[in-house]
Backbone as CSV, one residue per row, in Angstrom:
resi,resn,N_x,N_y,N_z,CA_x,CA_y,CA_z,C_x,C_y,C_z
1,MET,97.068,163.041,34.686,97.743,163.490,35.901,96.845,163.321,37.097
2,ARG,95.536,163.616,36.942,94.636,163.456,38.085,94.578,161.996,38.498
3,ARG,94.558,161.109,37.412,94.503,159.680,37.717,95.754,159.231,38.446
4,GLN,96.938,159.672,38.020,98.187,159.298,38.660,98.237,159.826,40.082
5,SER,97.791,161.060,40.271,97.764,161.651,41.609,96.848,160.860,42.517
6,GLY,95.680,160.407,41.978,94.741,159.616,42.787,95.355,158.308,43.220
7,ILE,96.064,157.674,42.282,96.723,156.395,42.626,97.759,156.599,43.710
8,THR,98.530,157.684,43.583,99.566,157.981,44.580,98.944,158.192,45.947
9,SER,97.831,158.938,45.979,97.148,159.192,47.256,96.644,157.897,47.866
10,PHE,96.108,157.051,46.964,95.563,155.770,47.456,96.669,154.912,48.078
11,VAL,97.832,154.898,47.407,98.977,154.131,47.908,99.444,154.672,49.239
12,LEU,99.528,156.017,49.336,99.977,156.641,50.575,99.019,156.357,51.714
13,LEU,97.702,156.496,51.407,96.714,156.208,52.444,96.776,154.749,52.869
14,GLY,96.947,153.858,51.901,97.045,152.428,52.214,98.259,152.131,53.066
15,SER,99.374,152.763,52.755,100.597,152.549,53.531,100.420,153.028,54.960
16,ALA,99.773,154.188,55.087,99.545,154.732,56.428,98.647,153.794,57.242
17,TRP,97.627,153.267,56.583,96.702,152.355,57.277,97.428,151.086,57.719
18,LEU,98.281,150.536,56.818,99.037,149.343,57.160,100.005,149.609,58.308
19,PHE,100.606,150.810,58.323,101.539,151.179,59.386,100.835,151.195,60.732
20,ARG,99.618,151.857,60.732,98.870,151.919,61.995,98.415,150.530,62.436
21,PHE,98.028,149.704,61.461,97.575,148.344,61.778,98.726,147.520,62.360
22,SER,99.931,147.698,61.794,101.099,146.964,62.285,101.412,147.327,63.722
23,ILE,101.328,148.656,64.003,101.590,149.112,65.374,100.567,148.519,66.336
24,ALA,99.281,148.589,65.920,98.219,148.063,66.783,98.391,146.573,67.009
25,LEU,98.735,145.863,65.924,98.932,144.421,66.041,100.110,144.100,66.942
26,GLY,101.181,144.859,66.809,102.357,144.645,67.654,102.046,144.865,69.114
27,LEU,101.276,145.938,69.399,100.900,146.205,70.788,100.034,145.089,71.337
28,ALA,99.118,144.628,70.492,98.224,143.547,70.939,99.018,142.282,71.230
29,MET,99.957,141.949,70.327,100.764,140.746,70.519,101.637,140.868,71.758
30,ASN,102.162,142.041,71.997,102.998,142.269,73.173,102.193,142.118,74.455
31,THR,100.965,142.703,74.434,100.084,142.570,75.605,99.734,141.119,75.857
32,TRP,99.431,140.391,74.765,99.091,138.971,74.888,100.263,138.177,75.459
33,SER,101.482,138.509,74.989,102.679,137.810,75.460,102.902,138.039,76.942
34,ILE,102.722,139.312,77.367,102.887,139.639,78.791,101.860,138.897,79.626
35,ALA,100.618,138.867,79.124,99.547,138.177,79.851,99.847,136.695,79.980
36,CYS,100.387,136.118,78.892,100.721,134.696,78.933,101.816,134.431,79.939
37,ARG,102.840,135.324,79.946,103.924,135.139,80.909,103.414,135.275,82.318
38,ALA,102.512,136.203,82.549,101.930,136.379,83.883,101.142,135.154,84.270
39,GLY,100.387,134.625,83.291,99.616,133.413,83.566,100.527,132.258,83.888
40,ASP,101.625,132.101,83.154,102.581,131.043,83.421,103.157,131.179,84.804
41,SER,103.432,132.417,85.203,103.994,132.655,86.521,103.030,132.248,87.618
42,ARG,101.748,132.575,87.429,100.756,132.189,88.453,100.625,130.682,88.528
43,ASP,100.611,130.023,87.352,100.495,128.575,87.335,101.686,127.923,88.020
44,ALA,102.879,128.485,87.773,104.080,127.891,88.346,104.039,127.906,89.854
45,GLY,103.307,128.842,90.434,103.247,128.926,91.889,102.154,128.077,92.492
46,THR,101.287,127.471,91.649,100.174,126.698,92.209,100.109,125.321,91.580
47,SER,99.124,125.135,90.689,98.851,123.789,90.190,99.941,123.240,89.273
48,GLN,100.719,124.110,88.633,101.718,123.629,87.695,103.103,123.472,88.318
49,ILE,103.198,123.598,89.630,104.503,123.487,90.268,105.062,122.078,90.079
50,LYS,106.306,121.982,89.736,106.934,120.690,89.486,107.248,119.992,90.804
51,PRO,106.813,118.739,90.958,107.087,118.016,92.198,108.582,117.885,92.458
52,THR,108.956,117.965,93.713,110.348,117.801,94.089,110.692,116.324,94.146
53,GLU,111.785,115.949,93.547,112.214,114.561,93.584,112.726,114.225,94.983
54,PRO,112.380,113.049,95.500,112.852,112.684,96.830,114.332,112.332,96.827
55,THR,114.918,112.365,97.999,116.280,111.884,98.191,116.206,110.437,98.654
56,ILE,116.929,109.549,98.006,116.922,108.138,98.401,117.965,107.927,99.485
57,VAL,117.530,107.360,100.605,118.422,107.105,101.730,118.302,105.632,102.124
58,SER,119.250,105.156,102.902,119.190,103.793,103.420,119.762,103.774,104.830
59,PHE,119.337,102.798,105.609,119.803,102.679,106.999,119.633,101.231,107.456
60,PRO,120.448,100.803,108.403,120.375,99.421,108.875,119.258,99.226,109.898
61,THR,118.824,97.988,110.055,117.857,97.639,111.100,118.596,96.958,112.250
62,SER,117.933,96.840,113.373,118.586,96.278,114.562,118.897,94.789,114.419
63,ASP,118.236,94.109,113.455,118.504,92.684,113.278,119.373,92.403,112.060
64,GLY,120.015,93.433,111.508,120.962,93.231,110.419,120.403,93.428,109.025
65,GLY,119.209,93.982,108.902,118.637,94.265,107.591,119.092,95.618,107.071
66,LEU,118.649,95.960,105.887,118.970,97.262,105.284,117.716,97.779,104.584
67,ILE,117.296,98.970,104.974,116.051,99.550,104.478,116.337,100.768,103.613
68,TYR,115.628,100.845,102.481,115.720,102.001,101.597,114.439,102.829,101.726
69,ALA,114.595,104.145,101.581,113.460,105.049,101.765,113.607,106.282,100.889
70,ASP,112.476,106.917,100.598,112.439,108.203,99.905,112.226,109.292,100.949
71,ALA,113.116,110.268,100.984,113.056,111.343,101.976,112.570,112.634,101.328
72,TYR,111.637,113.295,102.011,111.058,114.567,101.543,111.065,115.564,102.706
73,GLY,111.245,116.843,102.381,111.058,117.894,103.373,112.193,118.018,104.366
74,THR,112.111,119.094,105.164,113.184,119.383,106.123,112.654,119.837,107.475
75,GLY,111.382,119.615,107.758,110.815,120.082,109.023,111.346,119.315,110.214
76,ASP,111.013,119.804,111.423,111.469,119.112,112.633,110.412,118.153,113.184
77,LYS,109.297,117.999,112.440,108.303,116.982,112.765,108.412,115.874,111.730
78,GLY,108.836,114.707,112.169,109.049,113.612,111.242,107.816,112.739,111.075
79,VAL,107.670,112.154,109.882,106.584,111.217,109.589,107.142,110.060,108.777
80,VAL,106.891,108.849,109.237,107.260,107.643,108.491,106.010,107.107,107.807
81,LEU,106.072,106.890,106.502,104.955,106.356,105.736,105.239,104.897,105.388
82,VAL,104.302,104.009,105.749,104.502,102.573,105.573,103.435,102.025,104.636
83,HIS,103.838,101.486,103.519,102.936,101.063,102.450,102.195,99.766,102.775
84,GLY,101.111,99.526,102.014,100.366,98.283,102.101,101.044,97.170,101.321
85,GLY,100.472,95.965,101.405,101.092,94.794,100.802,101.234,94.853,99.302
86,ARG,100.356,95.583,98.603,100.415,95.671,97.153,101.139,96.928,96.666
87,PHE,101.738,97.651,97.577,102.357,98.928,97.232,103.842,98.925,97.595
88,ASN,104.474,100.075,97.403,105.857,100.276,97.820,106.045,101.735,98.194
89,LYS,107.269,102.136,98.486,107.519,103.492,98.965,107.096,104.562,97.966
90,ALA,107.212,104.260,96.662,106.862,105.245,95.639,105.369,105.555,95.626
91,SER,104.552,104.663,96.168,103.095,104.869,96.163,102.671,106.037,97.040
92,TRP,103.563,106.485,97.914,103.248,107.591,98.825,103.670,108.946,98.271
93,ALA,104.138,109.016,97.034,104.755,110.243,96.520,103.879,111.480,96.695
94,LYS,102.615,111.425,96.277,101.741,112.599,96.368,101.482,112.987,97.818
95,GLN,101.236,112.017,98.659,100.964,112.307,100.068,102.222,112.838,100.765
96,ALA,103.376,112.275,100.404,104.634,112.750,100.988,104.897,114.196,100.590
97,GLN,104.589,114.546,99.317,104.760,115.929,98.867,103.853,116.870,99.660
98,ALA,102.610,116.456,99.884,101.667,117.293,100.630,102.128,117.478,102.069
99,LEU,102.631,116.425,102.681,103.120,116.520,104.058,104.362,117.403,104.144
100,ALA,105.258,117.254,103.174,106.462,118.090,103.160,106.088,119.560,102.993
101,LYS,105.104,119.827,102.144,104.642,121.203,101.945,104.034,121.761,103.227
102,ALA,103.444,120.878,104.040,102.854,121.304,105.314,103.893,121.449,106.418
103,GLY,105.158,121.183,106.095,106.232,121.424,107.058,106.814,120.191,107.722
104,PHE,106.484,119.000,107.210,106.982,117.775,107.821,108.218,117.252,107.098
105,ARG,109.048,116.545,107.847,110.162,115.774,107.275,109.650,114.349,107.095
106,VAL,109.584,113.886,105.870,108.870,112.641,105.557,109.823,111.563,105.069
107,LEU,109.568,110.346,105.524,110.349,109.189,105.095,109.371,108.095,104.667
108,ALA,109.293,107.846,103.357,108.458,106.765,102.823,109.362,105.560,102.614
109,ILE,109.118,104.499,103.368,110.057,103.381,103.363,109.546,102.213,102.516
110,ASP,110.494,101.412,102.025,110.197,100.093,101.487,110.444,99.095,102.619
111,LEU,109.418,98.369,103.019,109.610,97.321,104.005,110.502,96.220,103.424
112,ARG,111.116,95.444,104.276,111.978,94.355,103.821,111.225,93.438,102.852
113,GLY,111.907,93.066,101.777,111.274,92.250,100.749,110.665,93.066,99.622
114,TYR,110.658,94.382,99.761,110.141,95.283,98.726,111.294,96.135,98.205
115,GLY,111.311,96.369,96.881,112.386,97.175,96.316,113.733,96.569,96.655
116,LYS,114.647,97.415,97.129,115.982,96.929,97.504,116.106,96.647,98.995
117,SER,115.031,96.859,99.752,115.086,96.626,101.195,115.167,95.128,101.494
118,ARG,116.012,94.792,102.437,116.237,93.398,102.781,116.326,93.204,104.294
119,GLY,115.995,91.976,104.712,116.146,91.599,106.102,117.560,91.108,106.372
120,PRO,117.807,90.513,107.522,119.148,90.029,107.849,119.648,89.007,106.827
121,GLY,120.931,89.105,106.497,121.514,88.182,105.538,121.042,88.396,104.118
122,GLY,120.434,89.554,103.853,119.942,89.840,102.509,118.625,89.163,102.197
123,SER,117.916,88.668,103.218,116.656,87.964,103.017,115.597,88.886,102.427
124,SER,114.824,88.348,101.468,113.734,89.108,100.863,112.379,88.675,101.424
125,ARG,112.395,87.914,102.489,111.153,87.442,103.097,110.368,88.621,103.666
126,ARG,109.081,88.640,103.377,108.232,89.747,103.806,107.478,89.409,105.085
127,GLY,107.123,90.443,105.838,106.264,90.257,107.007,107.027,90.251,108.312
128,GLU,107.580,89.123,108.674,108.257,88.989,109.965,109.427,89.960,110.078
129,GLY,109.425,90.763,111.141,110.492,91.736,111.356,110.209,93.104,110.763
130,SER,109.063,93.268,110.111,108.762,94.562,109.478,108.675,95.696,110.490
131,HIS,108.247,95.374,111.715,108.163,96.424,112.738,109.546,96.998,113.054
132,LEU,110.589,96.174,112.868,111.957,96.662,113.101,112.375,97.650,112.021
133,ASP,111.869,97.454,110.803,112.149,98.400,109.715,111.598,99.781,110.073
134,ILE,110.399,99.781,110.647,109.744,101.046,111.008,110.468,101.716,112.173
135,LEU,110.829,100.936,113.179,111.560,101.513,114.317,112.900,102.089,113.865
136,SER,113.542,101.438,112.914,114.812,101.961,112.390,114.586,103.270,111.643
137,ALA,113.463,103.374,110.929,113.134,104.616,110.228,112.853,105.742,111.222
138,VAL,112.142,105.415,112.296,111.850,106.405,113.338,113.153,106.940,113.925
139,ARG,114.065,106.043,114.225,115.344,106.452,114.824,116.210,107.213,113.827
140,TYR,116.115,106.860,112.560,116.848,107.594,111.529,116.388,109.055,111.497
141,LEU,115.068,109.270,111.548,114.541,110.636,111.525,114.957,111.403,112.776
142,ARG,114.955,110.738,113.910,115.407,111.394,115.149,116.854,111.858,115.000
143,GLN,117.710,110.994,114.459,119.112,111.342,114.283,119.296,112.446,113.246
144,ALA,118.325,112.541,112.318,118.404,113.576,111.274,117.901,114.932,111.767
145,GLY,117.404,114.989,112.991,116.990,116.268,113.555,115.514,116.417,113.857
146,ALA,114.723,115.395,113.615,113.291,115.482,113.921,113.085,115.442,115.435
147,LYS,112.291,116.379,115.929,112.017,116.441,117.367,110.870,115.517,117.762
148,THR,109.951,115.296,116.830,108.875,114.336,117.024,108.799,113.458,115.780
149,VAL,108.342,112.226,115.964,108.192,111.316,114.823,106.872,110.564,114.950
150,SER,106.077,110.622,113.892,104.817,109.889,113.819,104.920,108.842,112.721
151,VAL,104.014,107.871,112.764,104.019,106.793,111.780,102.628,106.657,111.185
152,VAL,102.577,106.521,109.845,101.330,106.261,109.126,101.478,104.908,108.446
153,GLY,100.608,103.959,108.804,100.677,102.639,108.213,99.365,102.267,107.548
154,ALA,99.436,101.728,106.316,98.234,101.380,105.566,98.138,99.867,105.415
155,SER,96.978,99.306,105.777,96.692,97.881,105.589,97.796,97.031,106.234
156,PHE,98.508,96.236,105.438,99.617,95.436,105.953,100.634,96.327,106.665
157,GLY,100.873,97.518,106.103,101.794,98.460,106.732,101.268,98.968,108.062
158,GLY,99.918,99.007,108.207,99.326,99.385,109.486,99.573,98.322,110.549
159,TRP,99.479,97.059,110.131,99.804,95.955,111.047,101.245,96.075,111.535
160,ALA,102.165,96.344,110.612,103.571,96.490,110.974,103.796,97.722,111.849
161,ALA,103.085,98.818,111.530,103.218,100.053,112.308,102.701,99.868,113.728
162,ALA,101.592,99.121,113.875,101.066,98.844,115.211,102.067,98.021,116.016
163,GLY,102.709,97.064,115.352,103.739,96.279,116.026,104.908,97.133,116.471
164,ALA,105.292,98.097,115.634,106.374,99.010,116.000,105.986,99.867,117.194
165,ALA,104.730,100.351,117.203,104.261,101.183,118.314,104.204,100.378,119.608
166,ALA,103.903,99.084,119.497,103.850,98.234,120.687,105.244,97.968,121.248
167,GLU,106.247,97.905,120.369,107.610,97.596,120.789,108.450,98.838,121.087
168,ALA,107.993,99.995,120.666,108.777,101.223,120.825,108.912,101.622,122.289
169,GLU,109.984,102.334,122.554,110.162,102.917,123.892,109.139,104.021,124.089
170,PRO,108.701,104.284,125.326,107.740,105.371,125.575,108.252,106.698,125.002
171,GLY,107.419,107.361,124.210,107.799,108.647,123.619,108.578,108.531,122.330
172,GLU,108.947,107.321,121.919,109.726,107.167,120.695,108.870,107.444,119.457
173,ILE,107.640,106.957,119.455,106.673,107.272,118.413,105.605,108.171,119.025
174,ASP,105.447,109.357,118.481,104.537,110.341,119.074,103.083,110.110,118.685
175,ARG,102.841,109.814,117.399,101.478,109.609,116.906,101.476,108.475,115.899
176,LEU,100.314,107.854,115.795,100.181,106.701,114.914,98.860,106.787,114.157
177,ILE,98.933,106.711,112.819,97.728,106.656,111.991,97.652,105.265,111.377
178,LEU,96.565,104.573,111.660,96.346,103.234,111.130,95.239,103.308,110.084
179,LEU,95.622,103.174,108.839,94.696,103.306,107.716,94.221,101.916,107.297
180,ALA,93.032,101.543,107.790,92.466,100.216,107.514,93.498,99.130,107.788
181,ALA,94.085,99.192,108.974,95.167,98.273,109.325,94.691,96.830,109.377
182,SER,95.568,95.917,108.968,95.288,94.497,109.121,95.260,94.161,110.612
183,SER,94.796,92.971,110.931,94.590,92.564,112.319,95.811,92.831,113.194
184,ILE,95.579,93.444,114.332,96.640,93.812,115.265,96.580,92.880,116.471
185,GLU,97.707,92.276,116.829,97.717,91.286,117.900,97.523,91.906,119.279
186,HIS,98.196,93.018,119.533,98.143,93.601,120.878,97.907,95.111,120.805
187,PRO,96.714,95.538,120.406,96.447,96.978,120.304,96.575,97.705,121.641
188,GLU,96.408,96.992,122.739,96.505,97.623,124.060,97.932,98.051,124.392
189,ARG,98.910,97.587,123.629,100.314,97.915,123.908,100.805,99.163,123.172
190,MET,99.970,99.717,122.298,100.411,100.874,121.515,100.483,102.109,122.400
191,LYS,101.714,102.618,122.605,101.957,103.673,123.589,102.082,105.048,122.936
192,CYS,101.045,105.502,122.278,101.086,106.825,121.648,99.665,107.239,121.308
193,ARG,99.516,108.452,120.827,98.212,108.923,120.387,97.875,108.280,119.048
194,LYS,96.647,107.801,118.878,96.299,106.969,117.719,95.087,107.507,116.967
195,LEU,95.139,107.360,115.639,94.013,107.685,114.768,93.737,106.487,113.875
196,PHE,92.552,105.893,114.025,92.116,104.793,113.168,91.247,105.382,112.055
197,ILE,91.514,104.993,110.801,90.726,105.466,109.664,90.325,104.276,108.805
198,VAL,89.052,104.222,108.414,88.573,103.125,107.579,87.368,103.589,106.766
199,SER,87.189,103.000,105.587,85.987,103.267,104.795,84.828,102.446,105.352
200,ARG,83.660,103.019,105.347,82.492,102.382,105.948,82.201,100.998,105.342
201,ASN,82.343,100.872,104.038,81.970,99.631,103.360,83.173,98.818,102.886
202,ASP,84.330,99.083,103.452,85.525,98.287,103.157,85.299,96.848,103.635
203,THR,85.772,95.889,102.865,85.606,94.485,103.249,86.940,93.757,103.203
204,ILE,87.025,92.652,103.957,88.207,91.802,103.887,87.992,90.754,102.811
205,GLY,88.954,89.861,102.609,88.935,88.955,101.473,87.674,88.149,101.270
206,ASN,87.047,87.709,102.355,85.857,86.868,102.204,84.558,87.667,102.158
207,GLY,84.675,88.970,101.993,83.494,89.810,101.892,82.948,90.314,103.209
208,ARG,83.588,89.948,104.304,83.162,90.443,105.614,83.487,91.932,105.736
209,PRO,82.602,92.706,106.362,82.890,94.132,106.550,84.073,94.337,107.496
210,ARG,84.913,95.277,107.149,86.111,95.530,107.953,85.821,96.417,109.165
211,LEU,84.801,97.268,109.057,84.529,98.244,110.113,84.358,97.610,111.494
212,PRO,83.583,96.528,111.654,83.457,95.930,112.988,84.790,95.457,113.562
213,ILE,85.673,94.980,112.696,86.996,94.540,113.147,87.799,95.732,113.649
214,ILE,87.757,96.825,112.887,88.477,98.031,113.282,87.908,98.589,114.584
215,ARG,86.611,98.542,114.744,85.986,99.032,115.987,86.472,98.238,117.198
216,LYS,86.603,96.925,117.051,87.085,96.104,118.161,88.523,96.447,118.520
217,LEU,89.348,96.651,117.492,90.733,97.055,117.729,90.776,98.419,118.410
218,TYR,89.924,99.310,117.929,89.848,100.653,118.512,89.432,100.581,119.987
219,ASP,88.439,99.766,120.286,87.959,99.644,121.667,89.045,99.094,122.587
220,ARG,89.893,98.221,122.082,90.944,97.619,122.895,92.155,98.535,123.073
221,ALA,92.315,99.471,122.163,93.470,100.371,122.233,93.293,101.380,123.367
222,PRO,94.377,101.721,124.059,94.283,102.697,125.150,94.132,104.124,124.627
223,GLU,93.644,104.995,125.464,93.580,106.421,125.134,94.996,106.987,125.097
224,PRO,95.211,108.101,124.394,94.262,108.840,123.540,94.114,108.180,122.172
225,LYS,92.900,108.263,121.613,92.628,107.617,120.339,91.437,108.284,119.666
226,GLU,91.383,108.158,118.344,90.278,108.686,117.547,89.937,107.682,116.456
227,LEU,88.681,107.723,116.004,88.231,106.869,114.907,87.521,107.732,113.873
228,VAL,87.958,107.655,112.627,87.332,108.383,111.523,86.819,107.361,110.509
229,ILE,85.541,107.463,110.171,84.923,106.563,109.203,84.596,107.369,107.949
230,LEU,85.198,106.985,106.842,84.979,107.668,105.570,83.914,106.929,104.764
231,GLU,83.236,107.651,103.895,82.233,107.024,103.049,82.906,106.242,101.919
232,GLY,82.215,105.217,101.441,82.743,104.442,100.327,83.248,103.082,100.768
233,SER,83.882,102.378,99.837,84.361,101.025,100.102,85.843,100.847,99.802
234,ALA,86.534,101.923,99.436,87.954,101.819,99.077,88.784,101.399,100.285
235,HIS,89.804,100.616,100.019,90.649,100.086,101.088,91.972,100.841,101.189
236,ALA,92.275,101.299,102.385,93.584,101.868,102.726,94.047,102.909,101.698
237,GLN,95.219,102.696,101.076,95.769,103.706,100.172,94.905,103.946,98.937
238,TYR,94.032,103.023,98.600,93.144,103.221,97.461,92.161,104.369,97.715
239,ILE,91.964,104.729,98.970,91.051,105.829,99.295,91.530,107.134,98.653
240,PHE,92.835,107.298,98.530,93.378,108.526,97.948,92.929,108.727,96.505
241,GLU,92.514,107.664,95.833,92.093,107.749,94.438,90.596,108.037,94.304
242,THR,89.884,108.195,95.421,88.442,108.416,95.396,88.112,109.849,95.780
243,ASP,86.791,110.147,95.831,86.364,111.486,96.227,86.563,111.738,97.719
244,GLN,86.997,110.725,98.457,87.314,110.881,99.873,88.803,111.159,100.103
245,GLY,89.565,111.173,99.007,91.005,111.339,99.123,91.431,112.645,99.774
246,GLU,90.785,113.748,99.391,91.145,115.046,99.960,90.826,115.095,101.444
247,ARG,89.675,114.540,101.816,89.332,114.533,103.230,90.320,113.689,104.028
248,LEU,90.695,112.538,103.477,91.666,111.678,104.155,92.974,112.418,104.388
249,MET,93.458,113.119,103.350,94.706,113.867,103.499,94.564,114.956,104.542
250,ARG,93.415,115.605,104.567,93.152,116.665,105.542,93.129,116.109,106.963
251,GLU,92.483,114.968,107.138,92.410,114.338,108.458,93.811,113.962,108.949
252,MET,94.633,113.477,108.056,95.996,113.094,108.416,96.811,114.305,108.860
253,ILE,96.791,115.354,108.034,97.586,116.540,108.346,97.104,117.197,109.630
254,ASP,95.794,117.277,109.809,95.247,117.884,111.035,95.693,117.113,112.269
255,PHE,95.598,115.796,112.209,95.973,114.954,113.351,97.466,115.079,113.655
256,LEU,98.293,115.078,112.609,99.740,115.155,112.801,100.187,116.541,113.229
257,SER,99.380,117.564,112.963,99.752,118.956,113.281,99.290,119.419,114.642
258,GLU,98.316,118.734,115.218,97.769,119.171,116.496,98.827,119.178,117.578
259,PRO,98.749,120.161,118.496,99.754,120.226,119.571,99.580,119.071,120.543
C-alpha cells in the first residue's frame, strides 16, 4: 500500500508539474507571437513596406507622337524623369517612389523609340524630337493639377531635357536637373533654375574625362545654376547603384523642394 500510494503521489506531482509547464509554455508562446506581430507591424511601416505600383498613362506629342509613362504620387509639385540611352521608364522606379513619398507627382516617361512610345506616324526612331516628348509630359502634369513642374534628365535624357528647357515657354519648366547630360547645343537658352550633377571620374566613350565638358556647359548656362560633383566614376543613373546613390537622391530632393 505504501508503494502504491507513493506511485500515486508521484503521478499527481508529475501531472501538476506538466500542467504548470504547459501554462508557462503557452504564456511564453503567446508573448512571442505578440512580439512577432509587433515586429511585423514596425517593419510594415518602414523597410518592409510594399512599393506602390505606378499607373501607366499615355499622351500625345505636338508632332503626332504618343508617349507612355509611369505615374506616381499625387502632389502639386510635378517631376518628369527622363531616362538615359540604355534605360527606360522602369529604371526610375526606386527614385520615383522616393520622390512620391517626398510629396511629388512623378512621371517617368519612355522617350519615343523606347517601350511603346512612338514618334509621328508610329516611328520608333530615337533621338530627334525627344524634347517634344518631355514638353508633352510637362504639359500633361500641368493639366493633371501640378502647380510647378521640374525635369530630371540623365545622360542622353539630359540632352533631351536641356533641349526641352531651351524650347519651353518662360515658366513652363521650373527646375532642371542634368545628370551627366550628353553634349548640349545651346545651354545659354535654358530658361529655368538648373542643377548639374556628375561623378568626378566619369568618362566619355574614348576615355576622356566628362567633368571638363560639364564645367564648360555649366559656365555657358545662365543663372540661377548649381554644380554638384560626386565621388567615383559611375555615369548618370548608374550612380544610384553606388555608395553615392543616397547622396544623389538627397541632392535631387533638396533642389526640387527648395522654395
